[in-house]
Residue frames as qw, qx, qy, qz and C-alpha x, y, z in Angstrom:
[[0.304, -0.765, 0.016, -0.567, -10.19, -26.15, -28.18],
 [0.506, 0.022, -0.685, 0.523, -8.37, -26.30, -24.84],
 [0.459, -0.791, -0.219, -0.341, -9.68, -25.40, -21.40],
 [0.424, 0.217, -0.573, 0.667, -7.93, -24.25, -18.26],
 [0.556, -0.689, -0.384, -0.261, -9.41, -24.19, -14.77],
 [0.227, 0.357, -0.562, 0.710, -8.32, -22.57, -11.51],
 [0.414, -0.504, -0.724, 0.224, -9.60, -23.18, -8.00],
 [0.069, -0.633, -0.100, -0.765, -11.37, -20.32, -6.30],
 [0.178, -0.236, -0.675, 0.676, -11.87, -18.86, -2.88],
 [0.131, -0.631, -0.585, -0.492, -15.51, -17.83, -2.69],
 [0.153, -0.237, -0.462, 0.841, -16.74, -14.82, -0.76],
 [0.011, 0.729, 0.647, 0.222, -20.32, -13.57, -0.62],
 [0.203, -0.120, -0.150, 0.960, -20.67, -9.78, -0.57],
 [0.242, -0.200, -0.278, -0.908, -23.45, -7.20, -0.46],
 [0.355, 0.137, 0.666, -0.642, -26.86, -7.14, 1.16],
 [0.698, 0.518, 0.358, -0.341, -28.84, -7.37, -2.06],
 [0.412, -0.270, 0.675, 0.550, -27.62, -8.83, -5.30],
 [0.568, 0.593, -0.064, -0.567, -28.24, -8.59, -8.99],
 [0.950, 0.219, 0.217, 0.043, -26.75, -11.88, -10.12],
 [0.446, 0.808, -0.342, 0.180, -23.27, -10.42, -10.61],
 [0.817, -0.499, 0.154, 0.244, -19.93, -11.75, -9.51],
 [0.277, 0.851, -0.445, -0.033, -16.27, -10.99, -10.12],
 [0.932, -0.209, 0.269, 0.125, -13.51, -13.53, -10.55],
 [0.007, -0.665, 0.649, 0.371, -10.08, -14.23, -11.92],
 [0.925, 0.299, 0.040, -0.232, -10.51, -16.60, -14.84],
 [0.855, 0.285, -0.198, 0.385, -6.73, -16.95, -15.15],
 [0.447, -0.852, 0.154, 0.224, -3.62, -15.97, -13.19],
 [0.558, 0.767, -0.295, 0.113, -0.28, -14.95, -14.64],
 [0.220, 0.687, -0.624, 0.300, 3.29, -16.12, -14.14],
 [0.614, -0.327, 0.638, -0.329, 2.46, -19.34, -12.31],
 [0.309, 0.221, -0.877, -0.293, 3.31, -22.79, -13.67],
 [0.758, -0.161, 0.134, -0.618, 0.10, -24.77, -13.28],
 [0.722, -0.221, 0.643, -0.131, -0.36, -28.49, -12.75],
 [0.844, 0.472, 0.252, 0.033, -0.16, -29.10, -16.52],
 [0.660, -0.167, 0.257, 0.686, 3.20, -27.35, -16.89],
 [0.274, 0.699, 0.364, 0.551, 1.73, -24.20, -18.49],
 [0.257, -0.477, -0.269, 0.796, 2.37, -20.59, -17.60],
 [0.232, 0.821, 0.437, 0.285, 0.04, -17.85, -18.88],
 [0.423, -0.171, -0.089, 0.885, 1.85, -14.51, -19.16],
 [0.136, 0.719, 0.296, -0.614, 0.46, -10.99, -19.10],
 [0.212, 0.510, -0.419, -0.721, -0.62, -9.87, -22.56],
 [0.182, 0.041, 0.959, 0.212, -1.91, -13.30, -23.55],
 [0.205, 0.611, 0.756, -0.116, -5.51, -12.03, -23.71],
 [0.029, -0.501, 0.017, 0.865, -4.93, -8.51, -25.06],
 [0.147, 0.099, -0.632, -0.754, -5.89, -9.22, -28.68],
 [0.179, -0.383, -0.898, -0.121, -8.88, -11.38, -27.73],
 [0.082, -0.598, -0.541, 0.585, -10.32, -8.79, -25.37],
 [0.057, 0.380, -0.209, -0.899, -10.15, -6.17, -28.12],
 [0.174, -0.105, -0.795, -0.571, -12.42, -8.34, -30.29],
 [0.172, -0.571, -0.788, 0.152, -15.22, -8.24, -27.73],
 [0.043, -0.895, -0.350, -0.273, -17.18, -5.20, -26.60],
 [0.048, 0.793, -0.261, 0.548, -15.98, -2.09, -24.82],
 [0.304, -0.591, 0.611, -0.430, -13.77, -2.95, -21.84],
 [0.099, 0.172, -0.980, 0.020, -14.06, -6.67, -22.58],
 [0.580, 0.138, 0.449, -0.666, -17.85, -6.81, -22.30],
 [0.773, 0.349, -0.149, -0.509, -19.85, -9.54, -24.00],
 [0.206, 0.343, -0.916, -0.016, -17.67, -12.59, -23.41],
 [0.764, -0.252, -0.406, -0.433, -20.11, -15.53, -23.08],
 [0.265, -0.399, 0.746, -0.463, -20.36, -17.15, -19.65],
 [0.741, -0.007, -0.573, -0.350, -21.18, -20.87, -19.69],
 [0.760, -0.428, 0.415, -0.259, -21.67, -23.70, -17.26],
 [0.731, -0.244, 0.611, 0.182, -18.81, -26.18, -17.78],
 [0.045, -0.398, 0.619, 0.675, -17.99, -25.02, -21.34],
 [0.439, 0.362, 0.822, -0.017, -21.31, -26.47, -22.60],
 [0.141, 0.419, -0.252, -0.861, -21.39, -24.42, -25.78],
 [0.120, -0.104, -0.879, -0.450, -23.42, -27.16, -27.46],
 [0.195, -0.593, -0.777, 0.080, -26.41, -26.40, -25.22],
 [0.022, 0.586, 0.120, 0.801, -28.05, -22.94, -25.32],
 [0.618, -0.707, -0.253, -0.232, -29.50, -23.51, -21.85],
 [0.791, -0.336, -0.146, 0.491, -25.95, -23.70, -20.47],
 [0.292, 0.432, 0.011, 0.853, -25.24, -20.13, -21.59],
 [0.414, -0.646, -0.586, 0.260, -25.82, -18.50, -18.21],
 [0.172, -0.907, -0.119, 0.364, -24.50, -14.97, -18.64],
 [0.620, 0.621, 0.011, 0.479, -21.81, -12.71, -20.01],
 [0.523, -0.253, -0.216, 0.785, -19.06, -10.38, -18.92],
 [0.043, 0.966, 0.251, -0.053, -19.79, -6.74, -18.27],
 [0.086, 0.905, -0.416, 0.017, -16.07, -6.08, -18.11],
 [0.958, -0.097, 0.073, 0.260, -12.89, -8.11, -18.56],
 [0.204, 0.915, -0.319, 0.141, -9.33, -6.90, -18.22],
 [0.815, 0.080, -0.373, 0.436, -5.78, -7.96, -17.54],
 [0.290, -0.914, 0.194, -0.206, -4.19, -6.64, -14.38],
 [0.062, 0.674, -0.717, 0.166, -1.02, -7.55, -12.52],
 [0.556, -0.208, 0.746, -0.302, -2.56, -10.75, -11.17],
 [0.334, 0.130, 0.902, 0.241, -4.42, -12.22, -14.13],
 [0.164, -0.293, -0.579, -0.743, -7.56, -12.07, -16.26],
 [0.128, 0.253, 0.625, -0.727, -10.22, -10.36, -14.13],
 [0.163, -0.335, -0.689, -0.621, -13.86, -10.64, -15.15],
 [0.316, 0.143, 0.454, -0.821, -17.06, -8.98, -13.94],
 [0.117, -0.159, -0.896, -0.398, -19.90, -11.31, -14.89],
 [0.500, 0.042, 0.240, -0.831, -23.67, -10.89, -14.95],
 [0.218, 0.128, 0.967, 0.013, -25.93, -13.94, -14.83],
 [0.283, -0.214, -0.548, -0.757, -29.03, -14.16, -17.00],
 [0.528, -0.077, 0.417, -0.735, -32.55, -14.27, -15.58],
 [0.726, 0.104, -0.583, -0.350, -32.99, -17.98, -16.34],
 [0.884, -0.421, 0.022, -0.200, -33.54, -21.01, -14.14],
 [0.898, 0.115, -0.176, 0.388, -30.12, -22.45, -14.92],
 [0.297, 0.570, -0.250, 0.724, -28.35, -19.17, -14.19],
 [0.516, -0.636, 0.153, -0.553, -30.24, -18.79, -10.89],
 [0.968, -0.241, -0.073, 0.020, -29.24, -22.33, -9.93],
 [0.716, 0.307, -0.227, 0.585, -25.58, -21.59, -10.65],
 [0.054, -0.664, 0.210, -0.716, -25.84, -18.40, -8.60],
 [0.780, -0.527, 0.063, -0.331, -27.22, -20.41, -5.69],
 [0.952, -0.018, -0.128, 0.279, -24.35, -22.90, -6.00],
 [0.437, 0.524, -0.240, 0.690, -21.82, -20.08, -6.01],
 [0.351, -0.664, 0.191, -0.632, -23.29, -18.53, -2.86],
 [0.904, -0.377, 0.075, -0.184, -23.36, -21.91, -1.14],
 [0.099, -0.716, 0.685, 0.087, -19.73, -22.48, -2.12],
 [0.847, 0.049, 0.522, -0.089, -20.66, -25.75, -3.78],
 [0.760, 0.565, 0.087, 0.308, -18.88, -24.80, -6.99],
 [0.526, -0.749, 0.147, 0.375, -15.27, -23.76, -6.59],
 [0.558, -0.120, 0.478, 0.668, -13.72, -23.20, -9.98],
 [0.388, 0.801, 0.005, -0.456, -13.58, -20.66, -12.80],
 [0.665, -0.014, 0.617, 0.420, -12.45, -21.76, -16.23],
 [0.374, 0.717, -0.138, -0.571, -11.94, -20.54, -19.78],
 [0.825, 0.242, 0.458, 0.225, -11.60, -22.13, -23.20],
 [0.031, 0.848, -0.299, -0.438, -9.03, -20.99, -25.69],
 [0.878, 0.417, 0.046, 0.228, -6.93, -21.65, -28.76],
 [0.595, -0.528, 0.189, 0.576, -3.17, -21.14, -28.81],
 [0.458, 0.889, 0.009, 0.007, -1.93, -18.33, -31.06],
 [0.412, 0.681, -0.497, 0.347, 1.62, -18.04, -29.75],
 [0.791, -0.569, 0.197, -0.109, 3.45, -20.21, -27.23],
 [0.558, 0.579, -0.565, 0.184, 6.90, -21.69, -26.67],
 [0.866, -0.336, -0.296, 0.222, 8.80, -24.02, -24.38],
 [0.042, -0.864, 0.372, -0.337, 11.05, -22.36, -21.84],
 [0.835, 0.019, -0.487, 0.254, 13.88, -24.55, -20.59],
 [0.289, -0.782, 0.363, -0.415, 14.95, -24.22, -16.97],
 [0.307, 0.279, -0.866, 0.279, 17.14, -26.31, -14.75],
 [0.560, -0.438, -0.700, -0.068, 15.27, -28.59, -12.29],
 [0.409, -0.338, -0.486, 0.694, 16.56, -26.55, -9.37],
 [0.061, 0.087, -0.036, -0.994, 14.94, -23.45, -10.92],
 [0.568, 0.261, 0.387, -0.677, 11.55, -25.15, -11.21],
 [0.529, 0.164, 0.801, 0.226, 11.96, -27.12, -14.44],
 [0.038, 0.058, 0.544, 0.836, 10.84, -26.38, -17.98],
 [0.312, 0.524, 0.613, -0.503, 7.39, -25.02, -18.75],
 [0.291, 0.459, 0.633, 0.551, 5.16, -24.14, -21.70],
 [0.050, -0.384, -0.200, 0.900, 4.68, -20.38, -21.90],
 [0.247, 0.670, 0.675, 0.183, 1.30, -19.28, -23.28],
 [0.272, -0.210, 0.046, 0.938, 1.96, -15.86, -24.83],
 [0.367, 0.127, -0.174, -0.905, -1.10, -15.16, -27.01],
 [0.202, 0.233, 0.942, -0.132, -4.43, -16.92, -26.65],
 [0.310, -0.218, -0.477, -0.793, -7.70, -16.83, -28.57],
 [0.204, 0.082, 0.731, -0.646, -10.28, -16.61, -25.78],
 [0.220, -0.293, -0.783, -0.502, -13.61, -18.27, -26.62],
 [0.554, -0.624, -0.289, -0.469, -15.59, -18.04, -23.37],
 [0.024, -0.359, 0.729, -0.583, -15.38, -18.23, -19.59],
 [0.675, -0.284, -0.610, -0.303, -17.17, -20.81, -17.47],
 [0.509, -0.493, 0.494, -0.504, -18.22, -21.64, -13.96],
 [0.709, 0.158, -0.680, -0.098, -17.29, -25.22, -13.09],
 [0.811, -0.551, 0.058, -0.189, -17.65, -27.56, -10.11],
 [0.330, -0.658, 0.675, 0.043, -14.58, -29.01, -8.43],
 [0.534, -0.128, 0.822, 0.152, -13.10, -31.70, -10.61],
 [0.663, 0.633, 0.317, -0.245, -15.16, -30.89, -13.70],
 [0.675, 0.731, -0.093, 0.027, -13.40, -31.66, -16.97],
 [0.369, -0.762, 0.516, 0.131, -10.07, -32.33, -15.24],
 [0.730, -0.036, 0.637, 0.243, -9.47, -35.59, -17.12],
 [0.582, 0.719, 0.331, 0.186, -10.40, -33.98, -20.44],
 [0.020, 0.979, -0.200, -0.030, -8.18, -30.99, -19.75],
 [0.538, -0.567, 0.585, 0.216, -5.16, -33.12, -18.93],
 [0.718, 0.223, 0.599, 0.276, -5.52, -35.20, -22.10],
 [0.428, 0.864, 0.220, 0.146, -6.05, -32.15, -24.32],
 [0.133, -0.937, 0.317, 0.061, -3.13, -30.24, -22.82],
 [0.663, -0.357, 0.611, 0.243, -0.87, -33.29, -22.96],
 [0.698, 0.474, 0.471, 0.258, -1.65, -33.75, -26.66],
 [0.250, 0.960, 0.005, 0.128, -0.85, -30.09, -27.39],
 [0.393, -0.797, 0.445, 0.107, 2.34, -30.31, -25.34],
 [0.780, -0.065, 0.563, 0.267, 3.51, -33.46, -27.12],
 [0.595, 0.689, 0.301, 0.283, 3.11, -31.77, -30.50],
 [0.018, 0.981, -0.159, 0.111, 4.89, -28.62, -29.35],
 [0.591, -0.611, 0.506, 0.147, 7.71, -30.58, -27.74],
 [0.800, 0.209, 0.477, 0.297, 8.19, -32.66, -30.90],
 [0.428, 0.851, 0.120, 0.280, 8.49, -29.46, -32.98],
 [0.278, -0.913, 0.298, -0.035, 10.87, -27.97, -30.43],
 [0.718, -0.366, 0.548, 0.224, 13.15, -31.04, -30.47],
 [0.732, 0.483, 0.379, 0.295, 13.01, -31.22, -34.27],
 [0.213, 0.954, -0.062, 0.202, 14.18, -27.60, -34.52],
 [0.489, -0.752, 0.438, 0.060, 16.96, -28.33, -32.03],
 [0.810, -0.034, 0.518, 0.273, 18.15, -31.33, -34.06],
 [0.585, 0.720, 0.230, 0.295, 18.13, -29.33, -37.30],
 [0.062, -0.966, 0.229, -0.105, 20.17, -26.59, -35.65],
 [0.652, -0.523, 0.530, 0.145, 22.69, -29.17, -34.41],
 [0.805, 0.281, 0.449, 0.268, 22.92, -30.76, -37.88],
 [0.415, 0.875, 0.082, 0.234, 23.80, -27.40, -39.41],
 [0.428, -0.825, 0.322, 0.178, 26.84, -26.96, -37.18],
 [0.537, 0.672, -0.505, -0.064, 30.10, -27.27, -39.21],
 [0.972, -0.141, -0.144, 0.124, 31.93, -30.57, -38.77],
 [0.415, -0.812, 0.355, 0.204, 35.23, -30.26, -36.85],
 [0.825, 0.508, -0.187, 0.162, 38.44, -30.76, -38.80],
 [0.059, 0.776, -0.556, 0.293, 42.14, -31.14, -38.10],
 [0.440, 0.221, -0.843, 0.219, 44.16, -33.72, -36.16],
 [0.203, -0.080, 0.676, -0.703, 42.35, -33.12, -32.87],
 [0.711, 0.139, 0.051, -0.687, 38.98, -33.77, -34.48],
 [0.717, 0.259, -0.618, -0.192, 40.22, -36.96, -36.12],
 [0.211, 0.200, -0.850, 0.440, 41.50, -38.17, -32.76],
 [0.424, 0.001, 0.485, -0.765, 38.17, -37.47, -31.08],
 [0.755, 0.188, -0.228, -0.585, 36.23, -39.43, -33.70],
 [0.664, -0.278, 0.687, -0.101, 38.15, -42.63, -32.99],
 [0.311, 0.344, -0.764, -0.449, 38.54, -45.58, -35.33],
 [0.833, -0.092, -0.362, -0.408, 36.71, -48.83, -35.94],
 [0.715, 0.037, -0.627, 0.306, 39.35, -50.69, -33.91],
 [0.349, -0.222, -0.515, 0.751, 39.62, -48.08, -31.15],
 [0.093, -0.759, -0.471, -0.439, 36.34, -46.16, -30.85],
 [0.033, 0.475, -0.303, 0.826, 36.35, -42.99, -28.84],
 [0.301, -0.324, -0.810, 0.386, 35.29, -43.20, -25.20],
 [0.130, 0.037, 0.133, -0.982, 33.54, -39.82, -25.36],
 [0.109, 0.493, 0.857, -0.106, 29.79, -39.97, -24.67],
 [0.042, -0.461, -0.371, -0.805, 27.18, -37.81, -26.38],
 [0.070, -0.277, -0.629, 0.723, 25.62, -35.62, -23.70],
 [0.053, 0.732, 0.660, 0.160, 22.02, -34.45, -23.72],
 [0.141, 0.531, 0.021, 0.835, 21.71, -30.67, -24.17],
 [0.116, -0.136, -0.618, 0.765, 21.28, -28.86, -20.89],
 [0.348, 0.273, 0.315, -0.840, 17.60, -28.27, -20.02],
 [0.328, 0.073, -0.708, -0.621, 16.28, -30.57, -22.74],
 [0.258, -0.317, -0.910, 0.069, 14.13, -32.52, -20.31],
 [0.370, -0.517, -0.141, -0.759, 10.79, -31.23, -19.10],
 [0.052, 0.062, -0.823, 0.563, 10.28, -31.57, -15.38],
 [0.307, -0.539, -0.756, -0.210, 6.90, -32.81, -14.14],
 [0.200, -0.580, 0.118, -0.781, 5.14, -29.97, -12.27],
 [0.268, -0.070, -0.841, 0.465, 4.87, -30.59, -8.55],
 [0.271, -0.716, -0.642, -0.051, 1.79, -30.23, -6.35],
 [0.366, -0.571, -0.220, 0.701, 3.62, -27.39, -4.60],
 [0.134, -0.040, 0.369, 0.919, 3.75, -25.45, -7.88],
 [0.199, -0.437, -0.671, -0.565, 0.05, -25.92, -8.60],
 [0.298, -0.562, -0.645, 0.424, -0.95, -24.93, -5.06],
 [0.127, -0.449, -0.091, 0.880, -0.45, -21.29, -5.90],
 [0.019, -0.179, -0.633, -0.753, -2.64, -21.41, -9.00],
 [0.037, -0.570, -0.733, 0.369, -5.53, -19.65, -7.23],
 [0.008, 0.434, 0.301, 0.849, -8.02, -16.96, -8.18],
 [0.050, 0.258, 0.601, -0.755, -10.53, -14.91, -6.20],
 [0.155, -0.432, -0.663, -0.592, -14.24, -14.83, -6.92],
 [0.122, 0.163, 0.513, -0.834, -16.82, -12.62, -5.20],
 [0.126, -0.402, -0.818, -0.393, -20.54, -13.26, -5.48],
 [0.284, -0.195, 0.156, -0.926, -23.49, -11.00, -4.69],
 [0.298, 0.189, 0.834, -0.423, -26.51, -12.23, -2.78],
 [0.018, 0.406, 0.780, 0.476, -29.67, -13.12, -4.69],
 [0.267, -0.260, 0.010, -0.928, -32.54, -10.69, -4.58]]
């Protein structure tokens, strides 16, 4: 299971609240600090497996699915729009949920997160001047959404994402090598000349395929990985 977190701008609304808030749990078409880009349509299949209009997605505190007391609410609605995965969440009438609601209103928690499995994804190679390569998340199996404090699970996320990326990159490079091996060998006098001899080896150097390197995402790229959360006042 992987997790992905975005920073939030909090805004309290309403004169009287019912423990509801809205937020973007993910944003589309932005390369985040881990080198991932979630694209529109990634959640379509998952949302269809929940209730009408994406209702019933569990809402946890910090992905603590091992603790029933950390289940603090659920979505009343969830949908993809042009910006990302938008969720309308309702908190339960429990002490933990009320505490989280107080933290949200006080702006002491500043992140929304979700956990997922990868169904379909692929590396996209780009030149460094175009922003560098990234891992495009095309279809995801959404497990839950979470409220998280600043910095929560960042180390775990980086390690988990790095492990997934390493495996995907290895498969990508293996497929590239197999494709290169299947290319027909050159023949004729020109080819023999290029290959050189034991006494006079060729001076030609093997060049790395264009775009084969993955560029490290920059802080400037991750700056734009923002969502918007709105929180109602407590009763």
